PyMOL Python script that loads the backbone (N, CA, C, O; Angstrom):
from pymol import cmd

cmd.read_pdbstr("""\
ATOM      1  N   MET A   1     -11.981  -0.616  -3.044  1.00  0.00           N
ATOM      2  CA  MET A   1     -13.318  -0.742  -3.589  1.00  0.00           C
ATOM      3  C   MET A   1     -13.626  -2.186  -3.961  1.00  0.00           C
ATOM      4  O   MET A   1     -14.731  -2.678  -3.732  1.00  0.00           O
ATOM      5  N   TYR A   2     -12.637  -2.853  -4.536  1.00  0.00           N
ATOM      6  CA  TYR A   2     -12.871  -4.202  -5.046  1.00  0.00           C
ATOM      7  C   TYR A   2     -13.226  -5.174  -3.925  1.00  0.00           C
ATOM      8  O   TYR A   2     -14.014  -6.098  -4.125  1.00  0.00           O
ATOM      9  N   GLU A   3     -12.647  -4.966  -2.754  1.00  0.00           N
ATOM     10  CA  GLU A   3     -12.861  -5.896  -1.638  1.00  0.00           C
ATOM     11  C   GLU A   3     -14.131  -5.610  -0.835  1.00  0.00           C
ATOM     12  O   GLU A   3     -14.550  -6.451  -0.041  1.00  0.00           O
ATOM     13  N   GLU A   4     -14.747  -4.449  -1.024  1.00  0.00           N
ATOM     14  CA  GLU A   4     -15.931  -4.090  -0.240  1.00  0.00           C
ATOM     15  C   GLU A   4     -17.113  -4.987  -0.583  1.00  0.00           C
ATOM     16  O   GLU A   4     -17.367  -5.294  -1.748  1.00  0.00           O
ATOM     17  N   LEU A   5     -17.828  -5.397   0.462  1.00  0.00           N
ATOM     18  CA  LEU A   5     -19.007  -6.237   0.277  1.00  0.00           C
ATOM     19  C   LEU A   5     -20.259  -5.474   0.679  1.00  0.00           C
ATOM     20  O   LEU A   5     -20.234  -4.640   1.585  1.00  0.00           O
ATOM     21  N   GLY A   6     -21.337  -5.768   0.002  1.00  0.00           N
ATOM     22  CA  GLY A   6     -22.625  -5.173   0.337  1.00  0.00           C
ATOM     23  C   GLY A   6     -23.303  -5.963   1.443  1.00  0.00           C
ATOM     24  O   GLY A   6     -22.743  -6.934   1.950  1.00  0.00           O
ATOM     25  N   ASP A   7     -24.490  -5.555   1.815  1.00  0.00           N
ATOM     26  CA  ASP A   7     -25.253  -6.230   2.866  1.00  0.00           C
ATOM     27  C   ASP A   7     -25.593  -7.670   2.502  1.00  0.00           C
ATOM     28  O   ASP A   7     -25.794  -8.509   3.380  1.00  0.00           O
ATOM     29  N   ASP A   8     -25.656  -7.949   1.210  1.00  0.00           N
ATOM     30  CA  ASP A   8     -25.994  -9.298   0.764  1.00  0.00           C
ATOM     31  C   ASP A   8     -24.777 -10.222   0.674  1.00  0.00           C
ATOM     32  O   ASP A   8     -24.912 -11.382   0.286  1.00  0.00           O
ATOM     33  N   GLY A   9     -23.588  -9.717   1.029  1.00  0.00           N
ATOM     34  CA  GLY A   9     -22.382 -10.538   1.007  1.00  0.00           C
ATOM     35  C   GLY A   9     -21.684 -10.581  -0.342  1.00  0.00           C
ATOM     36  O   GLY A   9     -20.631 -11.204  -0.481  1.00  0.00           O
ATOM     37  N   ARG A  10     -22.263  -9.925  -1.329  1.00  0.00           N
ATOM     38  CA  ARG A  10     -21.657  -9.880  -2.664  1.00  0.00           C
ATOM     39  C   ARG A  10     -20.842  -8.597  -2.789  1.00  0.00           C
ATOM     40  O   ARG A  10     -20.966  -7.683  -1.974  1.00  0.00           O
ATOM     41  N   ARG A  11     -20.016  -8.548  -3.811  1.00  0.00           N
ATOM     42  CA  ARG A  11     -19.204  -7.356  -4.038  1.00  0.00           C
ATOM     43  C   ARG A  11     -20.103  -6.124  -4.143  1.00  0.00           C
ATOM     44  O   ARG A  11     -21.154  -6.146  -4.784  1.00  0.00           O
ATOM     45  N   ARG A  12     -19.657  -5.054  -3.493  1.00  0.00           N
ATOM     46  CA  ARG A  12     -20.464  -3.828  -3.479  1.00  0.00           C
ATOM     47  C   ARG A  12     -20.418  -3.099  -4.815  1.00  0.00           C
ATOM     48  O   ARG A  12     -21.411  -2.502  -5.230  1.00  0.00           O
ATOM     49  N   TYR A  13     -19.277  -3.144  -5.489  1.00  0.00           N
ATOM     50  CA  TYR A  13     -19.106  -2.446  -6.765  1.00  0.00           C
ATOM     51  C   TYR A  13     -18.741  -3.444  -7.852  1.00  0.00           C
ATOM     52  O   TYR A  13     -17.981  -4.382  -7.615  1.00  0.00           O
ATOM     53  N   THR A  14     -19.286  -3.237  -9.045  1.00  0.00           N
ATOM     54  CA  THR A  14     -18.903  -4.080 -10.174  1.00  0.00           C
ATOM     55  C   THR A  14     -17.592  -3.555 -10.749  1.00  0.00           C
ATOM     56  O   THR A  14     -17.199  -2.417 -10.493  1.00  0.00           O
ATOM     57  N   LEU A  15     -16.937  -4.381 -11.509  1.00  0.00           N
ATOM     58  CA  LEU A  15     -15.698  -3.957 -12.145  1.00  0.00           C
ATOM     59  C   LEU A  15     -15.958  -2.774 -13.075  1.00  0.00           C
ATOM     60  O   LEU A  15     -15.127  -1.873 -13.181  1.00  0.00           O
ATOM     61  N   ASN A  16     -17.099  -2.776 -13.743  1.00  0.00           N
ATOM     62  CA  ASN A  16     -17.442  -1.647 -14.617  1.00  0.00           C
ATOM     63  C   ASN A  16     -17.577  -0.346 -13.830  1.00  0.00           C
ATOM     64  O   ASN A  16     -17.160   0.710 -14.306  1.00  0.00           O
ATOM     65  N   GLN A  17     -18.147  -0.411 -12.644  1.00  0.00           N
ATOM     66  CA  GLN A  17     -18.270   0.786 -11.816  1.00  0.00           C
ATOM     67  C   GLN A  17     -16.894   1.289 -11.381  1.00  0.00           C
ATOM     68  O   GLN A  17     -16.655   2.497 -11.350  1.00  0.00           O
ATOM     69  N   ILE A  18     -16.004   0.381 -11.051  1.00  0.00           N
ATOM     70  CA  ILE A  18     -14.657   0.759 -10.619  1.00  0.00           C
ATOM     71  C   ILE A  18     -13.887   1.397 -11.770  1.00  0.00           C
ATOM     72  O   ILE A  18     -13.226   2.418 -11.583  1.00  0.00           O
ATOM     73  N   THR A  19     -13.968   0.800 -12.961  1.00  0.00           N
ATOM     74  CA  THR A  19     -13.243   1.369 -14.101  1.00  0.00           C
ATOM     75  C   THR A  19     -13.783   2.755 -14.449  1.00  0.00           C
ATOM     76  O   THR A  19     -13.011   3.648 -14.797  1.00  0.00           O
ATOM     77  N   ALA A  20     -15.082   2.942 -14.360  1.00  0.00           N
ATOM     78  CA  ALA A  20     -15.670   4.252 -14.648  1.00  0.00           C
ATOM     79  C   ALA A  20     -15.238   5.289 -13.613  1.00  0.00           C
ATOM     80  O   ALA A  20     -14.951   6.434 -13.962  1.00  0.00           O
ATOM     81  N   GLU A  21     -15.192   4.895 -12.357  1.00  0.00           N
ATOM     82  CA  GLU A  21     -14.813   5.813 -11.276  1.00  0.00           C
ATOM     83  C   GLU A  21     -13.383   6.331 -11.447  1.00  0.00           C
ATOM     84  O   GLU A  21     -13.116   7.515 -11.244  1.00  0.00           O
ATOM     85  N   PHE A  22     -12.471   5.434 -11.821  1.00  0.00           N
ATOM     86  CA  PHE A  22     -11.061   5.811 -11.918  1.00  0.00           C
ATOM     87  C   PHE A  22     -10.615   6.150 -13.334  1.00  0.00           C
ATOM     88  O   PHE A  22      -9.489   6.601 -13.540  1.00  0.00           O
ATOM     89  N   GLY A  23     -11.484   5.938 -14.300  1.00  0.00           N
ATOM     90  CA  GLY A  23     -11.143   6.269 -15.678  1.00  0.00           C
ATOM     91  C   GLY A  23     -10.041   5.402 -16.255  1.00  0.00           C
ATOM     92  O   GLY A  23      -9.191   5.880 -17.007  1.00  0.00           O
ATOM     93  N   VAL A  24     -10.060   4.124 -15.899  1.00  0.00           N
ATOM     94  CA  VAL A  24      -9.056   3.178 -16.393  1.00  0.00           C
ATOM     95  C   VAL A  24      -9.758   2.016 -17.086  1.00  0.00           C
ATOM     96  O   VAL A  24     -10.985   1.914 -17.065  1.00  0.00           O
ATOM     97  N   THR A  25      -8.966   1.143 -17.699  1.00  0.00           N
ATOM     98  CA  THR A  25      -9.527  -0.008 -18.398  1.00  0.00           C
ATOM     99  C   THR A  25      -9.543  -1.228 -17.486  1.00  0.00           C
ATOM    100  O   THR A  25      -8.891  -1.252 -16.442  1.00  0.00           O
ATOM    101  N   ARG A  26     -10.296  -2.231 -17.897  1.00  0.00           N
ATOM    102  CA  ARG A  26     -10.358  -3.488 -17.130  1.00  0.00           C
ATOM    103  C   ARG A  26      -8.977  -4.117 -16.969  1.00  0.00           C
ATOM    104  O   ARG A  26      -8.631  -4.541 -15.866  1.00  0.00           O
ATOM    105  N   PRO A  27      -8.171  -4.190 -18.046  1.00  0.00           N
ATOM    106  CA  PRO A  27      -6.836  -4.778 -17.874  1.00  0.00           C
ATOM    107  C   PRO A  27      -5.988  -4.053 -16.821  1.00  0.00           C
ATOM    108  O   PRO A  27      -5.198  -4.683 -16.118  1.00  0.00           O
ATOM    109  N   THR A  28      -6.152  -2.736 -16.715  1.00  0.00           N
ATOM    110  CA  THR A  28      -5.418  -1.982 -15.697  1.00  0.00           C
ATOM    111  C   THR A  28      -5.817  -2.447 -14.305  1.00  0.00           C
ATOM    112  O   THR A  28      -4.959  -2.636 -13.443  1.00  0.00           O
ATOM    113  N   ILE A  29      -7.097  -2.629 -14.084  1.00  0.00           N
ATOM    114  CA  ILE A  29      -7.575  -3.102 -12.780  1.00  0.00           C
ATOM    115  C   ILE A  29      -7.019  -4.494 -12.491  1.00  0.00           C
ATOM    116  O   ILE A  29      -6.519  -4.746 -11.394  1.00  0.00           O
ATOM    117  N   TYR A  30      -7.102  -5.394 -13.462  1.00  0.00           N
ATOM    118  CA  TYR A  30      -6.612  -6.754 -13.255  1.00  0.00           C
ATOM    119  C   TYR A  30      -5.113  -6.790 -13.006  1.00  0.00           C
ATOM    120  O   TYR A  30      -4.644  -7.582 -12.189  1.00  0.00           O
ATOM    121  N   ARG A  31      -4.347  -5.941 -13.701  1.00  0.00           N
ATOM    122  CA  ARG A  31      -2.895  -5.883 -13.451  1.00  0.00           C
ATOM    123  C   ARG A  31      -2.632  -5.451 -12.023  1.00  0.00           C
ATOM    124  O   ARG A  31      -1.767  -6.014 -11.352  1.00  0.00           O
ATOM    125  N   HIS A  32      -3.364  -4.465 -11.555  1.00  0.00           N
ATOM    126  CA  HIS A  32      -3.188  -3.986 -10.189  1.00  0.00           C
ATOM    127  C   HIS A  32      -3.548  -5.078  -9.175  1.00  0.00           C
ATOM    128  O   HIS A  32      -2.839  -5.268  -8.187  1.00  0.00           O
ATOM    129  N   LEU A  33      -4.636  -5.785  -9.418  1.00  0.00           N
ATOM    130  CA  LEU A  33      -5.051  -6.844  -8.497  1.00  0.00           C
ATOM    131  C   LEU A  33      -4.035  -7.980  -8.476  1.00  0.00           C
ATOM    132  O   LEU A  33      -3.792  -8.571  -7.424  1.00  0.00           O
ATOM    133  N   THR A  34      -3.443  -8.292  -9.619  1.00  0.00           N
ATOM    134  CA  THR A  34      -2.439  -9.353  -9.691  1.00  0.00           C
ATOM    135  C   THR A  34      -1.210  -8.977  -8.874  1.00  0.00           C
ATOM    136  O   THR A  34      -0.641  -9.832  -8.195  1.00  0.00           O
ATOM    137  N   LYS A  35      -0.791  -7.721  -8.924  1.00  0.00           N
ATOM    138  CA  LYS A  35       0.365  -7.254  -8.154  1.00  0.00           C
ATOM    139  C   LYS A  35       0.100  -7.342  -6.663  1.00  0.00           C
ATOM    140  O   LYS A  35       1.019  -7.607  -5.887  1.00  0.00           O
ATOM    141  N   SER A  36      -1.142  -7.122  -6.248  1.00  0.00           N
ATOM    142  CA  SER A  36      -1.495  -7.108  -4.828  1.00  0.00           C
ATOM    143  C   SER A  36      -1.592  -8.502  -4.230  1.00  0.00           C
ATOM    144  O   SER A  36      -1.472  -8.665  -3.016  1.00  0.00           O
ATOM    145  N   SER A  37      -1.805  -9.497  -5.057  1.00  0.00           N
ATOM    146  CA  SER A  37      -2.044 -10.853  -4.550  1.00  0.00           C
ATOM    147  C   SER A  37      -0.790 -11.531  -4.088  1.00  0.00           C
ATOM    148  O   SER A  37      -0.837 -12.675  -3.637  1.00  0.00           O
TER     149      SER A  37
END
""", "prot")
cmd.dss("prot")
cmd.show_as("cartoon", "prot")
cmd.util.cbc("prot")
cmd.orient("prot")
C-alpha cells in the first residue's frame, strides 16, 4: 500500500489511512518500513 502511487504521481494512501486499515500505530508502520529498506 505504501508504495502505490495515484494518477497524480503522489502516494495513493496516507499513512493515517494505512494505520486505520490494519489497526496498527504509526511506529509499527515505520518499523516495518525500516526492516524492508
